[in-house]
C-alpha positions in Angstrom: 0.2 -0.2 0.1 1.3 3.4 -0.9 0.3 6.6 0.9 1.8 10.2 -0.9 2.8 13.2 1.0 2.4 16.7 -0.6 4.5 19.8 1.1 3.4 23.4 0.0 4.4 26.8 0.8 7.1 27.1 3.2 7.6 23.4 3.7 8.5 23.3 0.1 11.0 25.6 0.0 13.0 24.6 3.2 12.9 21.0 2.4 13.5 21.2 -0.9 11.0 18.8 -1.8 7.9 18.6 -3.3 6.8 15.8 -1.0 7.3 12.0 -0.4 5.7 8.7 -0.6 5.7 6.1 1.7 4.7 2.1 1.8 2.5 1.2 4.4 1.3 -2.3 5.8 -2.1 -0.9 7.3 -3.6 1.6 7.6 -2.2 4.9 9.8 -3.2 7.7 12.0 -2.2 11.7 10.6 0.0 11.1 14.1 1.6 8.3 13.1 2.2 9.8 9.6 3.8 12.8 11.2 5.8 10.6 13.2 7.2 8.8 10.3 7.6 12.2 8.7 9.9 13.5 12.0 12.0 10.8 11.7 13.0 11.2 7.8 12.9 15.1 8.6 14.6 15.4 11.8 11.0 16.5 14.3 10.7 18.9 11.9 7.2 18.4 11.3 6.1 18.3 14.7 7.4 21.6 15.6 5.8 23.5 12.5 2.3 21.5 12.8 1.7 20.6 16.4 1.3 22.2 19.4 -0.1 21.7 23.0 -1.3 18.0 21.3 -3.3 19.1 18.4 -2.8 20.6 15.2 -1.3 24.5 15.3 -3.7 26.9 15.0 -2.8 28.1 10.9 -1.7 24.5 9.9 -3.6 23.3 7.2 -3.5 19.4 6.6 -5.2 17.5 3.7 -6.6 14.3 3.5 -7.7 13.9 -0.3 -8.1 17.4 -0.2 -10.6 17.3 2.9 -9.3 19.7 6.0 -8.9 16.8 8.6 -10.4 19.3 10.9 -13.5 18.3 9.9 -12.3 14.5 10.0 -10.9 13.3 12.8 -8.1 15.6 13.4 -4.8 13.6 14.9 -6.9 10.4 14.6 -7.8 10.7 11.2 -7.4 7.5 9.3 -5.1 7.0 6.2 -5.3 4.4 4.0 -3.5 3.0 0.6 -3.8 5.6 -2.3 -4.7 8.6 0.0 -2.8 11.7 -0.8 -2.0 13.9 2.7 -1.4 17.8 1.8 0.6 20.0 4.3 0.9 23.5 4.3 2.6 25.6 7.3 0.8 27.7 9.5 0.7 31.0 8.0 -0.3 34.8 8.7 -0.6 37.6 6.4 -3.3 39.9 4.9 
């Protein structure tokens, strides 16, 4: 089974990557995916996306185009063929 993680905005610029693909054996949660990303990117994603045990305000995490805040936050399940899109917290006008 394979999932794709796409990076946008400062993630794409800072990591010099547009994303990664992972082979998974079974369904994982978003939090487990972030742990996997942290192993490959030295804790980068937890620092940028998480705060007080939840998704940091201003971060956008999409699962197949749907914001995970409207699904099950960090417990959102990720399955074979899913695409997770990550945008860092941002501000401005």
